[in-house]
TORKOL-631365 format. One record per residue: residue number from 0; x, y, z of N, C-alpha, C in turn. Coordinates in steps of 0.2 Angstrom, whole numbers. Example, Ala and Ser with C-alpha at 12.3 -4.5 7.8 and 13.67 -1.06 7.14 Angstrom:
0 / 66 / -28 / 39 / 62 / -22 / 39 / 66 / -16 / 39
1 / 64 / -11 / 35 / 68 / -5 / 36 / 64 / 0 / 39
END
This chain:
0 / -87 / 7 / -995 / -86 / 6 / -1002 / -79 / 5 / -1004
1 / -74 / 7 / -999 / -67 / 7 / -1001 / -65 / 0 / -1000
2 / -61 / -3 / -1004 / -59 / -10 / -1004 / -52 / -10 / -1002
3 / -49 / -15 / -998 / -42 / -16 / -997 / -38 / -19 / -1002
4 / -42 / -21 / -1007 / -39 / -24 / -1013 / -37 / -19 / -1018
5 / -31 / -18 / -1020 / -29 / -14 / -1025 / -22 / -15 / -1028
6 / -21 / -14 / -1034 / -14 / -15 / -1037 / -9 / -10 / -1035
7 / -12 / -4 / -1033 / -7 / 1 / -1032 / -7 / 3 / -1024
8 / -2 / 0 / -1021 / -1 / 1 / -1014 / 5 / 5 / -1012
9 / 6 / 7 / -1006 / 10 / 12 / -1004 / 17 / 11 / -1002
10 / 20 / 16 / -1000 / 27 / 15 / -997 / 26 / 12 / -990
11 / 31 / 10 / -986 / 30 / 6 / -980 / 26 / 11 / -975
12 / 22 / 7 / -971 / 18 / 11 / -966 / 22 / 13 / -960
13 / 28 / 16 / -961 / 33 / 17 / -955 / 33 / 25 / -955
14 / 31 / 27 / -949 / 31 / 34 / -947 / 38 / 37 / -948
15 / 39 / 43 / -951 / 45 / 46 / -952 / 45 / 52 / -947
16 / 51 / 54 / -945 / 52 / 60 / -941 / 49 / 66 / -944
17 / 46 / 71 / -940 / 44 / 77 / -943 / 49 / 81 / -947
18 / 48 / 83 / -953 / 52 / 87 / -956 / 53 / 94 / -953
19 / 59 / 97 / -953 / 60 / 103 / -950 / 58 / 109 / -955
20 / 57 / 107 / -961 / 55 / 112 / -967 / 48 / 112 / -968
21 / 45 / 117 / -969 / 38 / 117 / -970 / 36 / 114 / -977
22 / 29 / 112 / -978 / 27 / 108 / -984 / 29 / 113 / -990
23 / 31 / 109 / -995 / 33 / 113 / -1001 / 27 / 116 / -1004
24 / 28 / 122 / -1006 / 22 / 125 / -1010 / 23 / 124 / -1017
25 / 18 / 123 / -1021 / 18 / 122 / -1028 / 18 / 128 / -1032
26 / 23 / 129 / -1036 / 23 / 135 / -1041 / 24 / 132 / -1048
27 / 19 / 133 / -1052 / 19 / 130 / -1059 / 15 / 134 / -1064
28 / 15 / 132 / -1070 / 11 / 136 / -1075 / 4 / 134 / -1074
29 / 2 / 129 / -1070 / -5 / 128 / -1069 / -8 / 131 / -1063
30 / -3 / 135 / -1060 / -5 / 138 / -1053 / -12 / 142 / -1053
31 / -13 / 145 / -1059 / -19 / 149 / -1059 / -25 / 146 / -1063
32 / -24 / 139 / -1064 / -30 / 136 / -1068 / -35 / 134 / -1063
33 / -42 / 135 / -1064 / -47 / 134 / -1060 / -48 / 126 / -1059
34 / -49 / 124 / -1053 / -49 / 117 / -1052 / -53 / 115 / -1045
35 / -53 / 109 / -1043 / -57 / 108 / -1037 / -54 / 101 / -1034
36 / -56 / 100 / -1028 / -55 / 93 / -1025 / -61 / 91 / -1021
37 / -63 / 85 / -1021 / -68 / 83 / -1017 / -65 / 77 / -1012
38 / -66 / 77 / -1006 / -63 / 72 / -1001 / -68 / 71 / -996
39 / -67 / 66 / -992 / -72 / 63 / -987 / -69 / 65 / -980
40 / -74 / 67 / -975 / -73 / 68 / -968 / -78 / 65 / -964
41 / -77 / 64 / -958 / -82 / 61 / -953 / -86 / 68 / -952
42 / -92 / 66 / -949 / -97 / 72 / -947 / -93 / 76 / -942
43 / -89 / 73 / -937 / -86 / 77 / -932 / -81 / 82 / -935
44 / -77 / 79 / -940 / -72 / 83 / -943 / -75 / 88 / -947
45 / -81 / 87 / -950 / -84 / 92 / -954 / -86 / 98 / -949
46 / -88 / 97 / -943 / -89 / 102 / -938 / -83 / 106 / -937
47 / -77 / 103 / -936 / -71 / 106 / -935 / -69 / 111 / -941
48 / -70 / 109 / -947 / -69 / 113 / -953 / -74 / 119 / -953
49 / -80 / 118 / -951 / -85 / 124 / -951 / -83 / 129 / -945
50 / -82 / 126 / -939 / -80 / 130 / -934 / -86 / 134 / -931
51 / -86 / 137 / -925 / -91 / 140 / -922 / -94 / 145 / -926
52 / -100 / 145 / -927 / -104 / 150 / -931 / -101 / 151 / -938
53 / -97 / 146 / -941 / -94 / 146 / -947 / -87 / 150 / -947
54 / -85 / 151 / -941 / -79 / 155 / -941 / -72 / 152 / -944
55 / -72 / 145 / -944 / -66 / 142 / -946 / -66 / 142 / -954
56 / -72 / 140 / -957 / -72 / 140 / -964 / -72 / 147 / -967
57 / -74 / 152 / -964 / -73 / 159 / -966 / -66 / 161 / -966
58 / -63 / 159 / -961 / -55 / 161 / -960 / -51 / 157 / -966
59 / -53 / 151 / -967 / -49 / 147 / -972 / -50 / 150 / -979
60 / -56 / 151 / -980 / -58 / 154 / -987 / -54 / 161 / -988
61 / -54 / 165 / -983 / -51 / 171 / -983 / -43 / 171 / -984
62 / -40 / 166 / -980 / -33 / 165 / -981 / -31 / 162 / -987
63 / -35 / 158 / -990 / -33 / 154 / -996 / -35 / 157 / -1003
64 / -41 / 160 / -1002 / -45 / 162 / -1008 / -49 / 157 / -1012
65 / -49 / 151 / -1009 / -53 / 145 / -1011 / -60 / 146 / -1008
66 / -64 / 142 / -1012 / -71 / 141 / -1009 / -72 / 134 / -1006
67 / -75 / 134 / -1000 / -76 / 127 / -997 / -83 / 126 / -996
68 / -86 / 120 / -998 / -92 / 118 / -998 / -93 / 111 / -995
69 / -98 / 110 / -991 / -99 / 103 / -987 / -106 / 101 / -989
70 / -106 / 94 / -989 / -113 / 91 / -990 / -116 / 92 / -983
71 / -123 / 91 / -983 / -127 / 92 / -977 / -125 / 86 / -972
72 / -127 / 87 / -966 / -125 / 82 / -961 / -128 / 75 / -962
73 / -133 / 75 / -966 / -136 / 68 / -968 / -135 / 66 / -975
74 / -131 / 69 / -978 / -129 / 67 / -985 / -122 / 65 / -985
75 / -121 / 58 / -986 / -115 / 55 / -986 / -113 / 52 / -993
76 / -106 / 51 / -994 / -104 / 47 / -1000 / -107 / 40 / -1000
77 / -110 / 38 / -1005 / -113 / 31 / -1005 / -108 / 26 / -1003
78 / -111 / 22 / -998 / -108 / 16 / -995 / -104 / 18 / -989
79 / -104 / 25 / -987 / -100 / 27 / -981 / -105 / 31 / -977
80 / -102 / 33 / -971 / -106 / 38 / -967 / -102 / 44 / -966
81 / -98 / 45 / -971 / -94 / 51 / -972 / -97 / 57 / -976
82 / -96 / 63 / -974 / -98 / 69 / -978 / -93 / 71 / -983
83 / -95 / 75 / -988 / -90 / 77 / -993 / -89 / 84 / -992
84 / -82 / 86 / -993 / -80 / 93 / -993 / -78 / 94 / -1000
85 / -80 / 99 / -1003 / -77 / 101 / -1010 / -74 / 108 / -1009
86 / -68 / 108 / -1011 / -64 / 115 / -1011 / -63 / 117 / -1019
87 / -63 / 123 / -1021 / -62 / 125 / -1028 / -59 / 132 / -1028
88 / -56 / 133 / -1033 / -52 / 139 / -1034 / -46 / 138 / -1039
89 / -41 / 142 / -1039 / -35 / 140 / -1044 / -32 / 134 / -1040
90 / -27 / 131 / -1044 / -23 / 126 / -1041 / -19 / 128 / -1035
91 / -16 / 134 / -1035 / -13 / 136 / -1029 / -17 / 137 / -1023
92 / -23 / 140 / -1025 / -28 / 141 / -1019 / -31 / 135 / -1016
93 / -32 / 130 / -1020 / -34 / 123 / -1018 / -29 / 120 / -1014
94 / -23 / 120 / -1016 / -17 / 117 / -1012 / -17 / 121 / -1005
95 / -17 / 127 / -1005 / -17 / 131 / -999 / -22 / 129 / -994
96 / -28 / 129 / -996 / -34 / 127 / -992 / -34 / 120 / -990
97 / -31 / 115 / -994 / -31 / 108 / -992 / -26 / 108 / -986
98 / -20 / 112 / -986 / -15 / 112 / -981 / -18 / 114 / -975
99 / -22 / 120 / -975 / -25 / 122 / -969 / -30 / 117 / -966
100 / -34 / 114 / -970 / -39 / 109 / -968 / -36 / 103 / -964
101 / -31 / 100 / -968 / -28 / 94 / -966 / -24 / 95 / -959
102 / -21 / 101 / -959 / -17 / 103 / -953 / -22 / 104 / -947
103 / -28 / 107 / -948 / -33 / 108 / -943 / -35 / 101 / -940
104 / -37 / 97 / -945 / -39 / 90 / -943 / -34 / 86 / -939
105 / -28 / 87 / -941 / -22 / 83 / -938 / -21 / 86 / -931
106 / -21 / 92 / -930 / -20 / 95 / -923 / -26 / 93 / -918
107 / -32 / 91 / -921 / -37 / 89 / -916 / -38 / 82 / -915
108 / -33 / 78 / -918 / -33 / 71 / -916 / -30 / 70 / -909
109 / -33 / 65 / -906 / -31 / 63 / -899 / -25 / 59 / -899
110 / -19 / 61 / -900 / -13 / 58 / -901 / -9 / 57 / -895
111 / -5 / 52 / -894 / 0 / 51 / -889 / 5 / 56 / -890
112 / 8 / 59 / -884 / 13 / 64 / -885 / 19 / 60 / -887
113 / 22 / 62 / -893 / 28 / 59 / -896 / 31 / 64 / -901
114 / 36 / 68 / -898 / 38 / 74 / -902 / 43 / 71 / -908
115 / 45 / 65 / -908 / 50 / 63 / -913 / 46 / 60 / -919
116 / 40 / 58 / -918 / 37 / 55 / -924 / 30 / 59 / -926
117 / 30 / 60 / -932 / 24 / 63 / -934 / 19 / 58 / -937
118 / 12 / 58 / -934 / 7 / 53 / -936 / 6 / 53 / -943
119 / 5 / 47 / -945 / 3 / 45 / -952 / -5 / 44 / -952
120 / -8 / 48 / -956 / -16 / 48 / -956 / -18 / 47 / -963
121 / -25 / 46 / -964 / -27 / 45 / -971 / -32 / 51 / -973
122 / -32 / 52 / -979 / -37 / 57 / -982 / -39 / 53 / -989
123 / -46 / 53 / -990 / -49 / 50 / -996 / -51 / 55 / -1001
124 / -48 / 55 / -1006 / -50 / 60 / -1012 / -56 / 56 / -1016
125 / -60 / 60 / -1019 / -65 / 57 / -1023 / -63 / 59 / -1030
126 / -62 / 54 / -1035 / -60 / 55 / -1041 / -65 / 52 / -1046
127 / -67 / 55 / -1052 / -71 / 52 / -1057 / -67 / 46 / -1059
128 / -71 / 40 / -1060 / -68 / 34 / -1063 / -64 / 36 / -1070
129 / -67 / 40 / -1074 / -64 / 42 / -1080 / -57 / 45 / -1080
130 / -56 / 48 / -1074 / -50 / 52 / -1073 / -44 / 48 / -1070
131 / -46 / 42 / -1067 / -41 / 39 / -1063 / -35 / 37 / -1067
132 / -36 / 35 / -1074 / -31 / 33 / -1078 / -25 / 39 / -1079
133 / -27 / 45 / -1078 / -22 / 50 / -1078 / -17 / 50 / -1073
134 / -19 / 48 / -1067 / -14 / 47 / -1061 / -11 / 40 / -1060
135 / -14 / 35 / -1064 / -11 / 29 / -1064 / -5 / 28 / -1069
136 / -7 / 31 / -1075 / -1 / 31 / -1080 / -1 / 24 / -1083
137 / 3 / 23 / -1088 / 4 / 17 / -1092 / 8 / 12 / -1087
138 / 4 / 6 / -1086 / 7 / 1 / -1082 / 8 / 3 / -1075
139 / 5 / 9 / -1073 / 5 / 11 / -1066 / 11 / 16 / -1065
140 / 15 / 18 / -1070 / 21 / 21 / -1069 / 20 / 28 / -1066
141 / 15 / 32 / -1068 / 14 / 38 / -1065 / 13 / 38 / -1057
142 / 8 / 33 / -1056 / 6 / 33 / -1048 / 12 / 30 / -1044
143 / 16 / 26 / -1047 / 22 / 24 / -1044 / 27 / 29 / -1043
144 / 28 / 34 / -1048 / 32 / 39 / -1047 / 30 / 44 / -1042
145 / 23 / 45 / -1041 / 20 / 49 / -1036 / 22 / 47 / -1029
146 / 21 / 40 / -1028 / 22 / 37 / -1022 / 30 / 38 / -1020
147 / 34 / 37 / -1025 / 41 / 38 / -1023 / 43 / 45 / -1021
148 / 40 / 50 / -1025 / 42 / 57 / -1024 / 39 / 59 / -1017
149 / 33 / 57 / -1016 / 29 / 60 / -1010 / 31 / 56 / -1003
150 / 32 / 49 / -1004 / 33 / 45 / -999 / 26 / 43 / -995
151 / 21 / 45 / -998 / 14 / 44 / -996 / 12 / 37 / -999
152 / 7 / 34 / -995 / 4 / 28 / -998 / -2 / 31 / -1002
153 / -3 / 28 / -1008 / -8 / 30 / -1013 / -11 / 24 / -1015
154 / -18 / 23 / -1014 / -22 / 17 / -1016 / -28 / 19 / -1019
155 / -29 / 17 / -1025 / -36 / 18 / -1028 / -40 / 12 / -1028
156 / -46 / 14 / -1025 / -51 / 9 / -1024 / -54 / 6 / -1031
157 / -56 / 0 / -1031 / -60 / -2 / -1038 / -67 / 1 / -1038
158 / -69 / 2 / -1044 / -76 / 5 / -1045 / -81 / 1 / -1041
159 / -86 / 4 / -1038 / -91 / 1 / -1034 / -97 / 0 / -1038
160 / -99 / -6 / -1040 / -105 / -6 / -1044 / -112 / -7 / -1040
161 / -111 / -7 / -1034 / -117 / -8 / -1029 / -122 / -2 / -1029
162 / -119 / 4 / -1032 / -123 / 10 / -1032 / -124 / 12 / -1039
163 / -131 / 12 / -1041 / -132 / 13 / -1048 / -130 / 21 / -1050
164 / -127 / 22 / -1055 / -125 / 28 / -1057 / -119 / 31 / -1054
165 / -116 / 28 / -1049 / -110 / 30 / -1046 / -104 / 29 / -1050
166 / -101 / 35 / -1052 / -95 / 34 / -1057 / -88 / 37 / -1054
167 / -88 / 37 / -1047 / -82 / 40 / -1043 / -79 / 34 / -1040
168 / -72 / 35 / -1039 / -68 / 31 / -1035 / -65 / 35 / -1029
169 / -62 / 31 / -1024 / -59 / 34 / -1019 / -51 / 33 / -1020
170 / -47 / 38 / -1019 / -40 / 38 / -1019 / -38 / 40 / -1012
171 / -35 / 35 / -1009 / -33 / 36 / -1002 / -26 / 37 / -1001
172 / -24 / 43 / -998 / -17 / 45 / -997 / -16 / 44 / -989
173 / -11 / 40 / -988 / -8 / 38 / -981 / -1 / 41 / -980
174 / -1 / 45 / -975 / 6 / 48 / -973 / 6 / 53 / -968
175 / 11 / 57 / -967 / 12 / 63 / -963 / 8 / 68 / -967
176 / 7 / 74 / -964 / 4 / 80 / -967 / 8 / 82 / -973
177 / 15 / 82 / -972 / 19 / 84 / -978 / 19 / 79 / -984
178 / 19 / 73 / -982 / 18 / 68 / -987 / 12 / 68 / -991
179 / 6 / 69 / -987 / 0 / 69 / -990 / -1 / 76 / -995
180 / 2 / 81 / -993 / 2 / 87 / -997 / 6 / 87 / -1003
181 / 12 / 83 / -1002 / 16 / 82 / -1008 / 12 / 78 / -1013
182 / 9 / 73 / -1011 / 5 / 69 / -1015 / -1 / 72 / -1019
183 / -4 / 77 / -1015 / -9 / 81 / -1018 / -6 / 86 / -1023
184 / -1 / 89 / -1022 / 3 / 93 / -1026 / 4 / 90 / -1033
185 / 6 / 83 / -1033 / 7 / 80 / -1039 / 1 / 77 / -1042
186 / -4 / 75 / -1039 / -10 / 73 / -1042 / -14 / 78 / -1045
187 / -15 / 84 / -1041 / -20 / 89 / -1043 / -19 / 92 / -1050
188 / -13 / 94 / -1052 / -12 / 96 / -1059 / -13 / 91 / -1064
189 / -11 / 85 / -1062 / -13 / 79 / -1067 / -20 / 79 / -1068
190 / -24 / 79 / -1063 / -31 / 79 / -1064 / -34 / 85 / -1067
191 / -31 / 91 / -1066 / -34 / 97 / -1069 / -33 / 97 / -1076
192 / -28 / 94 / -1079 / -26 / 94 / -1086 / -31 / 89 / -1089
193 / -34 / 84 / -1086 / -39 / 79 / -1089 / -46 / 82 / -1090
194 / -48 / 82 / -1096 / -54 / 85 / -1098 / -60 / 82 / -1094
195 / -60 / 76 / -1093 / -65 / 72 / -1089 / -66 / 75 / -1082
196 / -60 / 77 / -1079 / -60 / 79 / -1072 / -63 / 86 / -1072
197 / -61 / 90 / -1077 / -63 / 97 / -1078 / -71 / 98 / -1079
198 / -74 / 93 / -1083 / -81 / 93 / -1084 / -85 / 91 / -1078
199 / -82 / 87 / -1074 / -85 / 85 / -1068 / -86 / 90 / -1062
200 / -83 / 96 / -1063 / -84 / 101 / -1058 / -91 / 104 / -1058
201 / -94 / 103 / -1064 / -101 / 106 / -1065 / -106 / 101 / -1063
202 / -104 / 95 / -1060 / -109 / 90 / -1058 / -112 / 92 / -1052
203 / -119 / 91 / -1050 / -122 / 92 / -1044 / -117 / 90 / -1038
204 / -117 / 94 / -1033 / -112 / 93 / -1027 / -115 / 87 / -1023
205 / -121 / 87 / -1022 / -124 / 82 / -1017 / -125 / 76 / -1020
206 / -123 / 70 / -1017 / -124 / 64 / -1020 / -131 / 62 / -1019
207 / -134 / 64 / -1013 / -141 / 62 / -1012 / -146 / 65 / -1017
208 / -144 / 70 / -1021 / -148 / 73 / -1026 / -146 / 70 / -1033
209 / -140 / 68 / -1033 / -137 / 65 / -1040 / -138 / 58 / -1041
210 / -138 / 54 / -1036 / -138 / 47 / -1037 / -145 / 44 / -1034
211 / -148 / 39 / -1038 / -154 / 36 / -1036 / -152 / 30 / -1032
212 / -148 / 32 / -1026 / -146 / 26 / -1022 / -147 / 28 / -1015
213 / -146 / 23 / -1010 / -148 / 24 / -1003 / -142 / 27 / -1000
214 / -144 / 32 / -995 / -138 / 35 / -991 / -139 / 32 / -984
215 / -134 / 29 / -982 / -134 / 25 / -975 / -132 / 30 / -969
216 / -136 / 30 / -964 / -135 / 33 / -958 / -129 / 30 / -955
217 / -126 / 33 / -950 / -120 / 31 / -946 / -120 / 24 / -944
218 / -126 / 22 / -941 / -127 / 15 / -938 / -127 / 10 / -943
219 / -128 / 12 / -950 / -128 / 7 / -955 / -135 / 3 / -956
220 / -140 / 5 / -952 / -146 / 2 / -953 / -151 / 7 / -957
221 / -156 / 4 / -960 / -161 / 8 / -964 / -157 / 12 / -969
222 / -161 / 17 / -971 / -158 / 22 / -977 / -164 / 27 / -979
223 / -161 / 31 / -983 / -166 / 37 / -985 / -165 / 37 / -993
224 / -171 / 37 / -996 / -171 / 38 / -1003 / -173 / 45 / -1004
225 / -170 / 49 / -1009 / -172 / 55 / -1011 / -180 / 55 / -1013
226 / -184 / 60 / -1011 / -191 / 60 / -1012 / -191 / 62 / -1020
227 / -197 / 60 / -1022 / -198 / 61 / -1029 / -197 / 68 / -1031
228 / -199 / 73 / -1027 / -199 / 80 / -1028 / -191 / 82 / -1029
229 / -187 / 79 / -1024 / -180 / 81 / -1024 / -177 / 78 / -1030
230 / -179 / 72 / -1032 / -176 / 68 / -1037 / -177 / 70 / -1044
231 / -183 / 74 / -1045 / -185 / 75 / -1052 / -180 / 80 / -1056
232 / -178 / 78 / -1062 / -173 / 82 / -1065 / -177 / 86 / -1071
233 / -174 / 92 / -1072 / -177 / 96 / -1076 / -171 / 99 / -1081
234 / -173 / 101 / -1087 / -168 / 104 / -1091 / -171 / 109 / -1096
235 / -168 / 115 / -1096 / -170 / 121 / -1100 / -164 / 123 / -1104
236 / -166 / 126 / -1110 / -160 / 129 / -1114 / -162 / 137 / -1115
237 / -158 / 141 / -1113 / -159 / 148 / -1114 / -154 / 151 / -1119
238 / -156 / 157 / -1122 / -151 / 160 / -1126 / -147 / 166 / -1123
239 / -141 / 166 / -1124 / -137 / 172 / -1121 / -133 / 175 / -1127
240 / -133 / 181 / -1128 / -130 / 185 / -1134 / -122 / 182 / -1134
241 / -120 / 181 / -1140 / -113 / 179 / -1141 / -108 / 184 / -1138
242 / -110 / 191 / -1138 / -106 / 196 / -1135 / -106 / 196 / -1127
243 / -111 / 192 / -1124 / -111 / 192 / -1117 / -109 / 185 / -1114
244 / -108 / 180 / -1118 / -106 / 174 / -1116 / -100 / 173 / -1111
245 / -95 / 178 / -1113 / -89 / 178 / -1109 / -91 / 180 / -1102
246 / -96 / 184 / -1100 / -98 / 186 / -1094 / -101 / 180 / -1090
247 / -104 / 176 / -1093 / -107 / 170 / -1090 / -101 / 165 / -1088
248 / -96 / 164 / -1093 / -90 / 160 / -1092 / -86 / 163 / -1086
249 / -84 / 169 / -1087 / -79 / 172 / -1082 / -72 / 170 / -1084
250 / -68 / 174 / -1081 / -60 / 172 / -1082 / -59 / 165 / -1080
251 / -56 / 161 / -1085 / -54 / 155 / -1084 / -60 / 150 / -1081
252 / -66 / 152 / -1083 / -72 / 148 / -1081 / -75 / 149 / -1074
253 / -72 / 154 / -1071 / -74 / 156 / -1064 / -81 / 157 / -1063
254 / -84 / 161 / -1067 / -91 / 162 / -1066 / -96 / 156 / -1067
255 / -95 / 153 / -1072 / -99 / 147 / -1073 / -98 / 141 / -1068
256 / -92 / 141 / -1065 / -90 / 136 / -1060 / -94 / 138 / -1054
257 / -94 / 145 / -1052 / -97 / 147 / -1046 / -105 / 146 / -1047
258 / -108 / 148 / -1052 / -115 / 147 / -1053 / -117 / 140 / -1053
259 / -113 / 135 / -1055 / -114 / 128 / -1055 / -114 / 125 / -1048
260 / -109 / 128 / -1044 / -108 / 125 / -1037 / -113 / 128 / -1033
261 / -115 / 134 / -1033 / -120 / 137 / -1029 / -127 / 134 / -1030
262 / -129 / 134 / -1037 / -135 / 131 / -1038 / -136 / 124 / -1038
263 / -131 / 120 / -1040 / -131 / 113 / -1040 / -133 / 110 / -1047
264 / -133 / 115 / -1052 / -136 / 113 / -1058 / -130 / 112 / -1063
265 / -131 / 108 / -1068 / -126 / 107 / -1073 / -127 / 112 / -1079
266 / -122 / 115 / -1081 / -122 / 121 / -1086 / -118 / 119 / -1092
267 / -121 / 119 / -1098 / -117 / 118 / -1104 / -118 / 123 / -1109
268 / -113 / 126 / -1112 / -113 / 131 / -1117 / -112 / 129 / -1124
269 / -115 / 130 / -1129 / -114 / 128 / -1135 / -108 / 131 / -1138
270 / -105 / 127 / -1143 / -99 / 129 / -1146 / -100 / 136 / -1150
271 / -95 / 139 / -1152 / -95 / 145 / -1156 / -98 / 144 / -1163
272 / -103 / 148 / -1164 / -107 / 147 / -1171 / -113 / 143 / -1170
273 / -114 / 140 / -1164 / -120 / 135 / -1163 / -125 / 140 / -1159
274 / -129 / 143 / -1163 / -134 / 148 / -1160 / -141 / 145 / -1160
275 / -145 / 149 / -1155 / -152 / 147 / -1155 / -155 / 149 / -1162
276 / -160 / 145 / -1164 / -163 / 146 / -1171 / -165 / 153 / -1172
277 / -162 / 156 / -1178 / -164 / 163 / -1180 / -161 / 168 / -1176
278 / -156 / 167 / -1172 / -153 / 172 / -1168 / -145 / 171 / -1168
279 / -142 / 176 / -1165 / -135 / 175 / -1164 / -133 / 174 / -1156
280 / -138 / 171 / -1153 / -138 / 169 / -1146 / -135 / 162 / -1145
281 / -130 / 161 / -1141 / -127 / 155 / -1139 / -132 / 151 / -1135
282 / -132 / 144 / -1136 / -137 / 140 / -1132 / -133 / 139 / -1125
283 / -137 / 140 / -1119 / -135 / 138 / -1113 / -140 / 133 / -1110
284 / -138 / 127 / -1109 / -142 / 122 / -1107 / -141 / 121 / -1099
285 / -146 / 121 / -1095 / -146 / 120 / -1088 / -150 / 114 / -1086
286 / -146 / 110 / -1082 / -150 / 103 / -1080 / -149 / 102 / -1073
287 / -154 / 100 / -1070 / -154 / 98 / -1063 / -161 / 98 / -1060
288 / -161 / 99 / -1053 / -168 / 99 / -1050 / -171 / 105 / -1052
289 / -178 / 106 / -1051 / -181 / 112 / -1054 / -179 / 118 / -1050
290 / -177 / 117 / -1044 / -175 / 123 / -1040 / -168 / 125 / -1042
291 / -164 / 120 / -1043 / -157 / 121 / -1046 / -157 / 125 / -1052
292 / -161 / 123 / -1057 / -162 / 126 / -1064 / -164 / 133 / -1063
293 / -169 / 134 / -1059 / -172 / 141 / -1058 / -166 / 146 / -1055
294 / -162 / 143 / -1050 / -157 / 147 / -1047 / -152 / 149 / -1052
295 / -150 / 144 / -1056 / -144 / 145 / -1061 / -146 / 150 / -1066
296 / -153 / 149 / -1069 / -155 / 153 / -1074 / -155 / 160 / -1071
297 / -158 / 161 / -1065 / -158 / 168 / -1062 / -151 / 171 / -1061
298 / -146 / 167 / -1059 / -139 / 170 / -1058 / -136 / 172 / -1065
299 / -137 / 168 / -1070 / -135 / 169 / -1077 / -138 / 175 / -1080
300 / -144 / 176 / -1079 / -148 / 182 / -1082 / -146 / 188 / -1078
301 / -144 / 187 / -1072 / -142 / 193 / -1068 / -135 / 196 / -1070
302 / -131 / 191 / -1072 / -124 / 193 / -1074 / -125 / 197 / -1081
303 / -129 / 195 / -1085 / -130 / 198 / -1091 / -134 / 205 / -1090
304 / -139 / 205 / -1086 / -142 / 211 / -1084 / -137 / 217 / -1081
305 / -133 / 214 / -1077 / -128 / 219 / -1074 / -124 / 222 / -1079
306 / -122 / 218 / -1084 / -117 / 220 / -1089 / -121 / 225 / -1093
307 / -127 / 224 / -1095 / -131 / 228 / -1099 / -132 / 235 / -1096
308 / -133 / 235 / -1090 / -134 / 241 / -1086 / -128 / 245 / -1086
309 / -122 / 242 / -1085 / -116 / 246 / -1085 / -115 / 249 / -1092
310 / -117 / 246 / -1098 / -116 / 248 / -1104 / -120 / 254 / -1105
311 / -127 / 254 / -1103 / -132 / 259 / -1104 / -130 / 265 / -1100
312 / -126 / 265 / -1094 / -125 / 270 / -1090 / -118 / 273 / -1092
END
């Protein structure tokens, strides 16, 4: 999917000496804002992130406070043979876990011994097409400033129209680990402030379930279409008391983000004052596969039930 043609190309592909200082950690007013990053990894790299018996992914989640999810080993980003990793949490948590993951993958590369030069690698972020403008800026000014600040190569692929319904593009970051992390530190808050990007967090995680397109195996031959049962979309609207809607949302949207990620369903809550007919219950619309909808509904009602029980006791 990724094209080599782009108007936004990077700094020179010259490896710099490893910095003696650790990567800069970001501290900003957006540090506690819920957000996420999706990026691509090979199947082998995905195994490294998971670790034996899930030990590595558990360790990284514990150290960072972020949540890590991976697509299944046969579910690839359309047009590639790469799996998707999604990390979510606050901006600070996401930055921390990205540093842990990228450092782990870098350490496992089979590199020639050269203590003077740090390798320049690539990481491909998945960004909704509607959000790319926020990191490009007027006349490419924002992106150019990110390249100058981070010294990383940053390239945004053109939108791929070969896959029906695909509305994501790849943002490739090329550089040392420090350069890549600095680029992510600059890009992530910009994306998190974009309402289109925030909304996309509730999209189903798996592309195999989301898009009616072919997923290619590693050898590039043949393909797999989702079965009709997997592909069937369902939608229901349930009522939740206005007093309890905050429990469904959670602080900073954490609860609804978790329910959406775990179930794979899209969840939309009506605006204040927009109630189910004849009630003071807010409308909660759940969309996705039948299984995803059932799971999301169950998780939402459990949140409300737990709160009700606490009040009664």
